[in-house]
Structure formats: structure tokens, C-alpha cells
N, C-alpha and C positions, 0 to 999 in steps of 0.2 A: 503493500499499499503506499503510496506517496505521502511524505511527510509535509502537511499543509504549514506554511510559515506563520509567525505571529508578526504582522507588520508593524509592531510598535518596537520590536528588536531587530528584524532582519526582514529583507524583501526576497532573499534567494529562496529558490525552488530546489527541493532534494527529490528527484524521482524514486518511486520505488521500484520502478522497472525501466531501465535504460534501452530495452529492446523494442518498445511499442509506443504507441502515439501518447503524448502526454495528455493527462487529464486537466486541461488549462482552466476549466471552470471551477475546479475545485480551489484554485489558488488565488482567485480575485473575487472581491465582494460583488463585483456587479458583472456576473458572467455574460449577460446579453450584448454588452457594449463592443464596439470595433476594436479588433486588435492590430497593433502596429508593432513591426520587429525592428529593433535596431542590431543588425548583423554585424558583430564586432564593435561593441559599444566602448572600448578603449577606457580612458578615464572619466567618461560619462559626461563630458561637457555638453554635447548635443542632447543626450537623453534626459538629464535633468531639466535643462530648459525647454525641452519639446514636452515634456511630462507635465511641468508646471503650467505652460500654456493651454494644454489641453486636457483638463481634468475629465472631459467626458470620454475619453479614450484610454483604452487599456494598452501598456507598453509591456514588451518583453525584450530585455537587453541580454545579448549573449556575448561571451568573451571566453576564449581558451586559458586566459592567463588568471590565476586564482588571485593574486594581490591586486589586480585591477578590479575584479569582481569585489572584493573586499572594501575597497576605497569607495566605488561607486555605491555600494550598499550604505555605508556610513553616511554618505552625502544625502542619499534619498530619505533614509530615516530621520536625519536632522531636520530636513524640509517637511517630512511627513507627507510624501508623495506615495500615497498608498496604491495608486493606479500603475505601478509599476512592479514588475517581478524580474529576477535576475537569475541566469543559470549559466554555470561555468560549463562550457562545452565547445567542441570545434564546430564552426558553422556549417560545414559540409555535413557532418553526421546529424546535426540537429534539424537541418531543414529536409534532408533525406529519409530520417527514421523517426524522429521525436515529434515534429509538428504534424498536427491532424491535417488531412486533406481539406483545402478550401477554408483554411481557419484564419489567414493572415489578410488583411486589407491592404496594408502598405509595408513594404520592405525597403529600409534604408540600409544602403551598403555604403558607406563613407570611408574612402581611403583604405581598402582592402590591402593586405601585404602583397606588394608586386612581385616579390621573390625574383629580384631583377637578374640574377644570374642564371644563364640558360641552362645549366644542369640542375637548377632547382625549379624550372618552370612547371614541373609535374605537380608541385605543391600549392599551385595557384588555386583559388577558389572556383573561378569561373571556367567551366567546361561544358561539354554537352550533357554530361550526366547531372550535373548541378543544375542546368537550365531546366531539364526535365523535372528535377525534384522541386526546383522553385516554382514551375507551372503547376505542378500538383498541390503545392502548399498555398498559393494565392487564391483568393476568392475570384470568382468570374469578375471581370472588370478591376481586379486588385493590380497595384502600381509597384513597381522596382524604381528606386531613386538610387543612382550612382554617382559618386565623385572620386576621382584619383588624380594624384599629381603625376603619375607616370603615364606619359604619353603612350608609349608603345602598348602598355597593357590596357590602356583605354581604348585604343584602336582595335585590339583583339576582341575585347568585351563588346564593343559597339558592333562589330561586324558579326559577331556570334548572335546577338539579340535581333539586329535589323534583318538578318537572313532568316529567322525563324517566324513562319507564318503565324504562330500561336501568339505573337507579340505584336504591338503596335506603338510606334513613337508617341510619346507624350510631351506636353510642355516641361522644360527642364526645371527641376527643383532648385530654388535657391534659398540657402537657409538665412533667417534673421541674424544679425550680428551675435546675438547671445547664444544662438545654436551652432555657431562655427566651431568645429572640432579642434583639438590641439594640433593635429596635423595640418588643417587649413590654415590656422592661424601662423604656423611655422612658414608655410610656403606661399602665403598670399602676397602678392605683389613680387615675389621672386620667380615663380615658376607658374606656367599655365595650368589651370585646373581643368580637366575634362569632366563634363557633367553630362549625364544622359538620363532620360527617364522612359519607361516602356510599360504599356498596359497589357495585361492579360486579356485576349480577346474573348 
């Protein structure tokens, strides 16, 4: 059985079963509300600001690094942002195996690790199997918003999504200043940032 978190002390989810879909409604006080996914929430700057601005939305933040999840958890609890839950897990695994089908309204993938060395490219998140999993996880009409400072990786992702008839281009998502991630602030004005948005048909 999954352990349901106490939002006054922690917003982390601890699944009882890592092999099947998460029972997301067990973890949120308002199970019928839309769910947005922050895929690779990092230090949480975007997630905290976005959740504070949209209390009507449920948010799930994922990251594979435990210390990052712990820090974001403390920030959210201090601000009493109980519309967020956190899960320490690798993004590909979560989208492929843990998130229920048609459960996500919006997926934010902001500055995914580009693994710039050619011998490491197989570690990159975006691939045809991941796009299949993303399509399964998004609701009909659900949207992916992506941003990266790594232009070759951006071109690879854009080509992958734009050639997939299951997705249609959408107006690009531009975050408010408070929602800019630490990576965006680091590269803003220094490197071009590639952005694209696609809707599930």
C-alpha cells in the first residue's frame, strides 16, 4: 500500500508499488483537479512559483536527485503549498511505468540534461520510446512545454515531435520572471534558449 504523506511535514510520495501506476488521487486533497507535471524539478524555483500562482491545479514534481527533492520539499512545506507532491524517480521510468494513462494535463520539461558528449547521448530523456510514453500519459489535448539551452538537443527534440502525427505545435510557453529556473537564469542573455510546445492530438 502507498504511504500517504502528511502535507504539514512533507509533500513526498512513497509508492508502495514501484511497478504499477501510482494511485495519485490518494495523495492529493482535491483528486478531481487537473494535474501538471514538472519533469526534472531541480531546485524547485519554477515549481514553487507555479504552484503558488495556481492553487486550483495539482502539481507533481519529479527529480532523480534525493537532495534536490529534500530541498524543494522544505520550500513547499514552509509556504504551505499543499497542491504539490514530490517523487524521487528518474523521469523516463515515471512517465513510462508510474503515471496513469491520460492523467497529465501539462508536462513541463525545462532544461533536461543534454548529456552533450556523443558517447552519453543514449542517456538523453527524449527518444521515440519516451515520446510514446508521454503520449500515453498526457490527456487528450494535453500539452508538453520544453526549454533547453543546448541547441543541438533542442533541434533533435523538435524534429522528433514535429514529425510525430500524434502531436501538433502549440504557442511557445514563456515563464513569468518568478518561474524562471536556475538554469534559465544562468544562461539568460548569454546563450539562446530553444523553446517549443506541442499538444497531444
